[in-house]
ROKERO-675598 format. One record per residue (C-alpha): residue number from 1; residue in one letter; y, z, x. Coordinates in steps of 0.001 Angstrom, whole numbers. Each point is the difference from the previous one (the first is absolute). Layout:
residues N
- i,aa,y,z,x
- NUM,a,Y,Z,X;
...
END
This chain:
residues 573
- i,aa,y,z,x
- 1,x,-76057,-146767,7596;
- 2,x,-787,3709,-370;
- 3,x,1174,468,3568;
- 4,x,3424,-1779,-562;
- 5,x,1393,2740,-2196;
- 6,x,-447,3080,2503;
- 7,x,1534,-2421,2636;
- 8,x,3076,-610,-2067;
- 9,x,519,3623,-884;
- 10,x,-406,963,3796;
- 11,x,2624,-2501,809;
- 12,x,2192,1033,-2540;
- 13,x,-326,3386,957;
- 14,x,493,-748,3691;
- 15,x,3381,-2081,-1163;
- 16,x,1398,2939,-1902;
- 17,x,-779,2378,2857;
- 18,x,2360,-1967,2313;
- 19,x,3015,1982,15;
- 20,x,2011,-3133,239;
- 21,x,-1175,-1046,-3287;
- 22,x,440,3184,-1540;
- 23,x,3723,9,1335;
- 24,x,383,-3369,-1565;
- 25,x,-1461,1005,-3300;
- 26,x,2323,3180,-96;
- 27,x,3029,-1808,996;
- 28,x,-661,-2713,-2836;
- 29,x,-344,2605,-2568;
- 30,x,3259,1561,1031;
- 31,x,1751,-3351,276;
- 32,x,-1361,-1091,-3135;
- 33,x,1028,3141,-1821;
- 34,x,3470,-254,1350;
- 35,x,576,-3731,-681;
- 36,x,-1878,-766,-3094;
- 37,x,172,3130,-2064;
- 38,x,3721,-228,-775;
- 39,x,-329,-3802,-552;
- 40,x,-2784,442,-2486;
- 41,x,1836,2823,-1744;
- 42,x,3043,-2137,-237;
- 43,x,-1909,-2720,-1446;
- 44,x,-1445,2446,-2421;
- 45,x,3230,1701,-992;
- 46,x,1477,-3535,-821;
- 47,x,-2579,-553,-2384;
- 48,x,-255,3263,-1737;
- 49,x,1589,845,-3461;
- 50,x,108,3926,930;
- 51,x,2794,1668,2015;
- 52,x,-517,1492,3622;
- 53,x,-2848,2314,-26;
- 54,x,-1794,-639,-3037;
- 55,x,-2818,-2269,-293;
- 56,x,658,-3245,-2252;
- 57,x,-1423,-3504,-985;
- 58,x,331,-3248,1558;
- 59,x,2920,-1837,-1326;
- 60,x,2340,-3057,792;
- 61,x,3014,1305,-1869;
- 62,x,1589,1207,3206;
- 63,x,103,-3664,1296;
- 64,x,1027,-1328,-3273;
- 65,x,2908,2170,-193;
- 66,x,997,-460,3567;
- 67,x,-295,-4023,-107;
- 68,x,1228,-371,-3334;
- 69,x,3181,1136,920;
- 70,x,2318,-2633,1497;
- 71,x,1677,2454,2371;
- 72,x,-3203,582,1865;
- 73,x,220,-3642,1452;
- 74,x,3740,476,527;
- 75,x,-725,3150,2054;
- 76,x,-2977,-1826,1858;
- 77,x,2578,-2796,878;
- 78,x,2665,2645,1250;
- 79,x,-2733,1645,2057;
- 80,x,-1027,-3396,1612;
- 81,x,3571,-947,781;
- 82,x,822,3489,1339;
- 83,x,-2974,3,2342;
- 84,x,500,-3499,895;
- 85,x,3720,160,937;
- 86,x,-720,3256,1923;
- 87,x,-2726,-1408,2202;
- 88,x,1871,-3125,755;
- 89,x,3208,2050,865;
- 90,x,-2125,2231,2342;
- 91,x,-1634,-2863,1686;
- 92,x,3556,-1628,609;
- 93,x,1171,3037,1490;
- 94,x,-2927,909,2009;
- 95,x,-434,-3451,1304;
- 96,x,3654,-366,1050;
- 97,x,-363,3578,1758;
- 98,x,-3297,-508,1757;
- 99,x,1012,-3344,1422;
- 100,x,3290,1498,1438;
- 101,x,-1988,3047,1381;
- 102,x,-3072,-1403,1174;
- 103,x,1008,-3557,1090;
- 104,x,3591,206,1152;
- 105,x,2117,1638,2657;
- 106,x,2282,1647,-2566;
- 107,x,1481,3044,1525;
- 108,x,-1789,2978,-1418;
- 109,x,-2815,-1459,-1421;
- 110,x,-2281,2879,1293;
- 111,x,2007,2482,-1775;
- 112,x,78,-2343,-3222;
- 113,x,-3819,-99,-125;
- 114,x,-176,3987,198;
- 115,x,2746,319,-2670;
- 116,x,-1937,-2476,-2221;
- 117,x,-3021,2488,-295;
- 118,x,2029,2792,-879;
- 119,x,-107,-368,-3907;
- 120,x,-3511,790,275;
- 121,x,819,3501,205;
- 122,x,2434,-118,-2888;
- 123,x,-1223,72,-3865;
- 124,x,583,-3207,-1800;
- 125,x,1260,2278,-2807;
- 126,x,2843,1042,2338;
- 127,x,919,-3644,1166;
- 128,x,243,-867,-3728;
- 129,x,2228,3150,-721;
- 130,x,2280,-860,3034;
- 131,x,530,-3695,-1227;
- 132,x,1124,1541,-3226;
- 133,x,2724,2135,1571;
- 134,x,963,-3074,2119;
- 135,x,-29,-2465,-2881;
- 136,x,560,1705,-3065;
- 137,x,2641,-1730,-2236;
- 138,x,1881,3106,-515;
- 139,x,-665,2256,3066;
- 140,x,-1549,-2123,2300;
- 141,x,1479,378,3620;
- 142,x,21,-3705,996;
- 143,x,1712,-894,-3437;
- 144,x,2572,2887,92;
- 145,x,792,-141,3567;
- 146,x,-268,-3759,890;
- 147,x,24,-2261,-2994;
- 148,x,2555,1529,-2288;
- 149,x,2759,242,2687;
- 150,x,-599,-3695,418;
- 151,x,83,-894,-3609;
- 152,x,-3528,-1143,-78;
- 153,x,-2303,455,-2955;
- 154,x,-2514,3012,653;
- 155,x,-3462,-542,628;
- 156,x,-2596,1581,-2550;
- 157,x,-3145,1430,1202;
- 158,x,-1242,671,-3387;
- 159,x,-1217,-3654,-662;
- 160,x,-2930,-2091,895;
- 161,x,1681,-1488,3093;
- 162,x,905,3549,958;
- 163,x,-3838,1058,-132;
- 164,x,-833,-3148,1839;
- 165,x,2446,742,2820;
- 166,x,-868,3768,501;
- 167,x,-3865,-584,-407;
- 168,x,301,-2986,2630;
- 169,x,1512,2422,2460;
- 170,x,-2584,2611,-600;
- 171,x,-2682,-2454,974;
- 172,x,1384,-1673,2661;
- 173,x,-1499,2121,2828;
- 174,x,-3377,-788,-1061;
- 175,x,598,-3542,207;
- 176,x,1976,538,3485;
- 177,x,-3237,1322,1390;
- 178,x,-2330,-2919,-1188;
- 179,x,2643,-2816,939;
- 180,x,950,1764,3529;
- 181,x,-3833,63,833;
- 182,x,-579,-3582,-663;
- 183,x,3154,-865,2124;
- 184,x,-1267,1795,2837;
- 185,x,-3497,-1773,-95;
- 186,x,1360,-3327,38;
- 187,x,-946,-2519,2551;
- 188,x,3197,-754,1889;
- 189,x,-1295,-3367,1212;
- 190,x,641,-1768,-3335;
- 191,x,3775,947,-33;
- 192,x,405,-1035,3637;
- 193,x,-1696,-3274,-1027;
- 194,x,2616,-442,-2643;
- 195,x,2840,792,2419;
- 196,x,-1439,-2297,2447;
- 197,x,286,-2842,-2374;
- 198,x,3704,714,-768;
- 199,x,-103,2480,-2912;
- 200,x,2960,2554,-459;
- 201,x,-825,3631,-540;
- 202,x,778,-233,-3532;
- 203,x,-2373,-3054,-245;
- 204,x,-2940,1758,1726;
- 205,x,579,3024,-2095;
- 206,x,-239,-2294,-3171;
- 207,x,-2684,-2356,1004;
- 208,x,-2260,2038,2447;
- 209,x,491,3828,-763;
- 210,x,492,101,-3731;
- 211,x,-3216,-1848,-640;
- 212,x,-2046,1925,2351;
- 213,x,1105,3469,-1591;
- 214,x,-71,-1539,-3486;
- 215,x,-3503,1796,-477;
- 216,x,1698,3435,1045;
- 217,x,2952,-734,-2300;
- 218,x,-2395,-909,-3012;
- 219,x,-2050,3051,638;
- 220,x,2959,2398,148;
- 221,x,1413,-1561,-3228;
- 222,x,-3124,190,-1806;
- 223,x,-471,3730,1104;
- 224,x,3557,839,-797;
- 225,x,-330,-1491,-3417;
- 226,x,-2972,2222,-940;
- 227,x,1974,3041,1597;
- 228,x,3164,-951,-2135;
- 229,x,-1712,-601,-3294;
- 230,x,-1959,3177,148;
- 231,x,3205,1985,1058;
- 232,x,1566,2742,-2139;
- 233,x,2419,1633,2565;
- 234,x,2650,-2817,-415;
- 235,x,-586,-597,-3689;
- 236,x,-22,3919,-820;
- 237,x,3384,255,1513;
- 238,x,1534,-3373,-1030;
- 239,x,-2047,-1666,-2852;
- 240,x,-303,3157,-2285;
- 241,x,3830,648,-314;
- 242,x,783,-3862,-258;
- 243,x,-2722,-217,-2555;
- 244,x,-1674,-2782,2097;
- 245,x,-3634,-201,-1054;
- 246,x,-2630,-575,2566;
- 247,x,-3691,999,-57;
- 248,x,194,3209,1598;
- 249,x,2871,1286,-1979;
- 250,x,-1966,-910,-3111;
- 251,x,-3018,1790,1182;
- 252,x,2228,3065,627;
- 253,x,1681,-257,-3281;
- 254,x,-3374,5,-1610;
- 255,x,-1748,2564,1888;
- 256,x,2875,2504,696;
- 257,x,3420,-776,-2131;
- 258,x,-1551,-901,-3286;
- 259,x,-542,2727,-2594;
- 260,x,-3028,289,-556;
- 261,x,-969,-1616,3318;
- 262,x,-2295,-3036,-765;
- 263,x,-2401,95,3186;
- 264,x,-2107,-2912,-1676;
- 265,x,2937,-2302,-156;
- 266,x,992,1231,3574;
- 267,x,-3502,-952,1230;
- 268,x,213,-3285,-1573;
- 269,x,3213,-838,1919;
- 270,x,-1463,1249,3016;
- 271,x,-3224,-2092,-148;
- 272,x,2544,-3009,-304;
- 273,x,1593,1191,3032;
- 274,x,-3295,578,1820;
- 275,x,-1173,-3454,-866;
- 276,x,3344,-1659,1583;
- 277,x,-295,2127,3246;
- 278,x,-3718,-889,374;
- 279,x,739,-3810,-261;
- 280,x,2583,145,2637;
- 281,x,-1828,2184,2377;
- 282,x,-3260,-2324,-366;
- 283,x,2674,-2850,822;
- 284,x,1421,1921,2956;
- 285,x,-3682,612,1349;
- 286,x,-712,-3360,-165;
- 287,x,3208,-1099,1838;
- 288,x,-470,2622,2726;
- 289,x,-3703,-813,175;
- 290,x,760,-3608,967;
- 291,x,2233,919,2833;
- 292,x,-2148,-1552,2509;
- 293,x,1034,-3406,-1264;
- 294,x,3579,541,1223;
- 295,x,-1015,2021,3020;
- 296,x,1820,-792,3351;
- 297,x,-1546,2798,1934;
- 298,x,-3159,-408,2078;
- 299,x,-1478,1916,2820;
- 300,x,3202,-394,2017;
- 301,x,3074,2644,-307;
- 302,x,3075,-1189,-1477;
- 303,x,3391,1163,554;
- 304,x,2670,-1219,-2048;
- 305,x,2827,-1912,1668;
- 306,x,3293,1679,-563;
- 307,x,2519,-2552,-1193;
- 308,x,3469,15,1527;
- 309,x,2697,-103,-2723;
- 310,x,2891,-226,2588;
- 311,x,3050,1188,-1831;
- 312,x,-1601,65,-3222;
- 313,x,-2043,3035,1296;
- 314,x,2542,2285,-1293;
- 315,x,270,-1611,-3261;
- 316,x,-3658,339,-337;
- 317,x,360,3996,678;
- 318,x,2773,90,-2601;
- 319,x,-2455,-1534,-2577;
- 320,x,-2747,2439,846;
- 321,x,2413,2868,-209;
- 322,x,1202,-1217,-3449;
- 323,x,-3616,-162,-1240;
- 324,x,-795,3302,1594;
- 325,x,2904,1603,-1645;
- 326,x,-1115,-824,-3268;
- 327,x,-3549,995,490;
- 328,x,446,3154,1851;
- 329,x,3502,1075,1116;
- 330,x,2138,-292,-3251;
- 331,x,-2764,1865,-2194;
- 332,x,-474,2688,2771;
- 333,x,3600,531,357;
- 334,x,942,310,-3552;
- 335,x,-3182,2554,-433;
- 336,x,1344,2010,2784;
- 337,x,3701,6,-1280;
- 338,x,-1227,879,-3584;
- 339,x,-1943,2977,1436;
- 340,x,3072,1568,1520;
- 341,x,2513,-709,-2689;
- 342,x,237,2443,-2849;
- 343,x,361,-2982,-2333;
- 344,x,-420,-3678,742;
- 345,x,3320,-1996,522;
- 346,x,1450,-2564,2102;
- 347,x,273,1317,3697;
- 348,x,3596,600,1467;
- 349,x,1601,2227,2480;
- 350,x,525,2472,-2766;
- 351,x,-4009,115,-750;
- 352,x,-689,1228,3629;
- 353,x,1647,3441,-1222;
- 354,x,-2310,58,-2959;
- 355,x,-3230,-83,2201;
- 356,x,-2531,2571,-1311;
- 357,x,-3490,1286,734;
- 358,x,-621,1273,-3548;
- 359,x,-2229,-2614,-989;
- 360,x,-2200,937,2971;
- 361,x,385,3648,-672;
- 362,x,-1319,-894,-3558;
- 363,x,-3100,-1429,1567;
- 364,x,-561,3118,1957;
- 365,x,250,2347,-2869;
- 366,x,-1662,-1935,-2754;
- 367,x,-3624,1108,-625;
- 368,x,-616,-3481,-1730;
- 369,x,873,-2025,3225;
- 370,x,-1987,2192,2233;
- 371,x,-2888,-342,-2470;
- 372,x,356,-3748,-18;
- 373,x,259,-381,3861;
- 374,x,-3013,2276,303;
- 375,x,-1866,-2121,-2425;
- 376,x,873,-3431,1710;
- 377,x,-634,1459,3496;
- 378,x,-3417,1113,-892;
- 379,x,-755,-3266,-2012;
- 380,x,1478,-1994,3227;
- 381,x,-2183,2185,2509;
- 382,x,-3258,417,-2023;
- 383,x,151,-3322,-1658;
- 384,x,773,-2224,3195;
- 385,x,-2878,1982,1703;
- 386,x,-2789,-535,-2645;
- 387,x,1354,-3688,-480;
- 388,x,-429,-553,3896;
- 389,x,-3610,1774,126;
- 390,x,-1195,-2106,-2615;
- 391,x,1542,-3294,1218;
- 392,x,-1550,993,3636;
- 393,x,-3557,99,-1608;
- 394,x,762,-3291,-1899;
- 395,x,1277,-1662,3005;
- 396,x,-3021,1109,2095;
- 397,x,-2382,-1207,-2453;
- 398,x,1672,-3518,-672;
- 399,x,700,-700,3761;
- 400,x,-2760,1811,1884;
- 401,x,-3193,-71,-2228;
- 402,x,-2189,-2685,-1552;
- 403,x,-539,2120,-3024;
- 404,x,-608,-1666,-3251;
- 405,x,2728,-155,-2391;
- 406,x,2685,730,2574;
- 407,x,2170,-2959,-1196;
- 408,x,-46,1805,-3427;
- 409,x,1615,3126,1771;
- 410,x,2938,-2149,1123;
- 411,x,458,-1193,-3376;
- 412,x,-60,3033,-1818;
- 413,x,2575,1571,2476;
- 414,x,2373,-2992,-431;
- 415,x,-131,222,-3848;
- 416,x,2953,2319,-290;
- 417,x,2149,-2253,1950;
- 418,x,552,-1935,-3185;
- 419,x,164,3111,-2047;
- 420,x,3755,677,-1211;
- 421,x,947,3638,166;
- 422,x,842,109,-3476;
- 423,x,-3188,-1515,-993;
- 424,x,-2037,1965,2023;
- 425,x,1627,3143,-1371;
- 426,x,-681,-1142,-3494;
- 427,x,-3700,-295,1095;
- 428,x,-227,3379,1563;
- 429,x,1613,1538,-3224;
- 430,x,-2847,-1770,-2165;
- 431,x,-2619,827,2749;
- 432,x,566,3705,642;
- 433,x,1313,1586,-3237;
- 434,x,-3456,119,-1491;
- 435,x,-1989,398,3402;
- 436,x,-1416,3610,53;
- 437,x,1405,865,3312;
- 438,x,3403,1822,464;
- 439,x,2040,-2912,1503;
- 440,x,2335,-1095,-2938;
- 441,x,3482,1391,364;
- 442,x,-514,1299,3500;
- 443,x,800,-849,3368;
- 444,x,-3298,-1569,734;
- 445,x,459,-2929,-2457;
- 446,x,2939,-815,2086;
- 447,x,-2263,148,2971;
- 448,x,-2626,-2173,-1523;
- 449,x,2968,-2534,-911;
- 450,x,1475,34,3382;
- 451,x,-3143,-685,2079;
- 452,x,-1322,-2528,-2589;
- 453,x,3226,-1978,-195;
- 454,x,688,-253,3661;
- 455,x,-3438,30,1576;
- 456,x,341,-4007,1225;
- 457,x,3165,1428,2069;
- 458,x,-2355,2285,2206;
- 459,x,-2845,-2486,-15;
- 460,x,1851,-2837,1396;
- 461,x,1258,2260,2843;
- 462,x,-3759,1260,801;
- 463,x,-1739,-3276,-150;
- 464,x,2453,-1900,2400;
- 465,x,-564,3118,2519;
- 466,x,-3660,58,-697;
- 467,x,-614,-3785,1062;
- 468,x,1501,840,3342;
- 469,x,-2507,2693,1071;
- 470,x,-3179,-1351,1789;
- 471,x,-3137,940,-1793;
- 472,x,-1659,854,3811;
- 473,x,1853,3246,-132;
- 474,x,-2012,1055,-3369;
- 475,x,-3155,-1415,1409;
- 476,x,462,2355,3358;
- 477,x,595,2824,-2599;
- 478,x,-3221,-635,-2068;
- 479,x,-2002,-366,3390;
- 480,x,1156,3328,1093;
- 481,x,-1366,1617,-3364;
- 482,x,2980,389,-2028;
- 483,x,-427,-670,-3588;
- 484,x,2187,-2168,-2316;
- 485,x,2614,2831,-970;
- 486,x,272,1533,3507;
- 487,x,412,-3759,1387;
- 488,x,2727,-558,-2528;
- 489,x,1884,3375,631;
- 490,x,-353,63,3813;
- 491,x,126,-3887,791;
- 492,x,1428,-1908,-2576;
- 493,x,2932,2267,-1416;
- 494,x,1551,619,3321;
- 495,x,203,-3758,729;
- 496,x,1072,-619,-3576;
- 497,x,2773,2343,362;
- 498,x,3032,-2599,126;
- 499,x,-1383,-1597,-3145;
- 500,x,-535,3459,-1804;
- 501,x,3384,1115,688;
- 502,x,1727,-3194,-774;
- 503,x,-1617,-225,-3363;
- 504,x,722,3940,-489;
- 505,x,3443,-425,753;
- 506,x,248,-2838,-2548;
- 507,x,-1769,1786,-2727;
- 508,x,1749,3377,435;
- 509,x,3462,-1668,-235;
- 510,x,-822,-1901,-3021;
- 511,x,-1544,3065,-1711;
- 512,x,3148,2001,776;
- 513,x,2219,-2570,-1910;
- 514,x,-2455,-1240,-2667;
- 515,x,1559,-33,-3344;
- 516,x,-1389,-2613,-2646;
- 517,x,-3482,1664,-324;
- 518,x,1183,3411,217;
- 519,x,2468,-69,-2732;
- 520,x,-2775,-835,-2292;
- 521,x,-2436,2711,1290;
- 522,x,1999,2975,1289;
- 523,x,421,3163,-1963;
- 524,x,2861,2642,552;
- 525,x,-2629,2126,2019;
- 526,x,-765,-3008,2244;
- 527,x,3199,-1897,290;
- 528,x,354,-2190,3078;
- 529,x,3268,-992,1583;
- 530,x,65,-3407,-1545;
- 531,x,271,1113,-3780;
- 532,x,2424,2834,1151;
- 533,x,2484,-2591,1507;
- 534,x,-14,-2167,-3107;
- 535,x,664,3144,-2197;
- 536,x,2679,917,2230;
- 537,x,1566,-3497,-443;
- 538,x,-459,-134,-3468;
- 539,x,1339,3564,-816;
- 540,x,3310,-867,2036;
- 541,x,-615,1602,3256;
- 542,x,509,-2905,2427;
- 543,x,1020,2400,2814;
- 544,x,-3120,2141,-272;
- 545,x,-1988,-3275,-370;
- 546,x,1525,-1179,3153;
- 547,x,-373,3268,1991;
- 548,x,-3832,82,-816;
- 549,x,-208,-3742,868;
- 550,x,1388,723,3430;
- 551,x,-2414,3014,555;
- 552,x,-3239,-2135,-1209;
- 553,x,1153,-2879,2549;
- 554,x,308,2722,2652;
- 555,x,-3247,1340,-1106;
- 556,x,-1684,-3242,276;
- 557,x,1317,-530,3557;
- 558,x,-1215,3317,945;
- 559,x,-3563,-1218,-1336;
- 560,x,176,-2966,2037;
- 561,x,960,1865,3148;
- 562,x,-2726,2647,-485;
- 563,x,-2636,-3054,-456;
- 564,x,1118,-1649,3245;
- 565,x,-187,3406,1894;
- 566,x,-3420,607,-1389;
- 567,x,-1263,-3247,1232;
- 568,x,602,1177,3611;
- 569,x,-2237,2923,-451;
- 570,x,-3789,-413,646;
- 571,x,-2159,-278,-3043;
- 572,x,-3741,1031,-429;
- 573,x,266,2320,3048;
END
């Protein structure tokens, strides 16, 4: 027995001497701190009786105050209706658009698919403001130029229905990606069998295609429900002026709009929002985890059969164009128009003489705009790079190694996926205001927030790429005498370049337009573009806001182009 303890200690020492184990432990510490620390501090803040930054005692008073108020249940119900309606609308629009572009011979379908992805470079805040300019009861372009001359009542974007409509359009591109991927992967033999049995195109679509893509429809709906209920972009532009209360606007009012601010109550409502999103993310993961029950793809490769719509193909193109006009063309058009008009008005031949570049000149001369662009570009480049390095390590450990606890790394990395931006911001406020590190009220707390919240986006890209690289390449490197870090840098990273670049582009463009988390954490010295866009709109400068939005969209496109060019250069040389 006396000899057992030395052997155990020697085995433990050998285990901790393994660089893979050390790397996994370091990654677990970093992920645990990023994901769990703000969660714990949000929980602590909701049960504290002291204000932000002051040590307090445990209390249930915050929850009693919140849930003794009948208005709390109304705002939760409103939040659920808003999220469910927006998710349903996004899936409906995306499903129709995906079916037309992927499965039919509608003219222009390749262009339609490309245009459907364009909103990914547009900040959701800009899409919401564009639809206010289009559907405002008093100044809305559609109301003034189309409905009023026809004697029709105006459409009111400042309503729950208006919020659902705008948020549904914002979420449609993500649903399109999910549904289009499912439609491309279907076994065409199933539809061919239905047609041989005498089913028409519509009957085949209803009885065969729809049930097979139902898991993708449900997954897209659940994911967009979570994104909608945690959204603050559309509520900030529409719900706050319309006095429609949802969970995110309630958190905003308690943390920023109240005097004095009540961060305890804000944390309480944020915990409620977090509980809702965690539940639906869990349902989403269960649904997607059972995808093999609905699988129609095996080892054979499938190419979906294109459905000949005959003369109806032009009608299908018209429907797709209408959907894309709502999602992309109308918001982008009114944004560009507003950026070159001295003040917003209904366009006419007379307004062509009023076109001006003064809003762009303002951007070029404003030190505040220059500082915001510098902050956002820094966060985009540095944050995306750090996030992708971390996700590369996590993907390697979870996919390529047998290190103990590797499943925990993936769980920790995906915890922020369920974390709403407003809830994460409140948790970070509680976590870093008393931390003896000069991070609070600086650009670094924004960097931590961005990396933490959007880490799962990069991990998905790296994991899907990692599984395609055969392990024999690493083994050859190890046999040749290369260590772990050198193998990772010289072998894996060059092979993982497409996934790394794809994840980097996604994160960089998201960081450039992020708003909901930034609004709670920024300071005048570290103001990103998202809060600046919002304040320009609230302060009554739609032209300046639109011009800055156009610049941000072009900057996002430039980031995408630069990343695509970087993938053609050799890495690790």
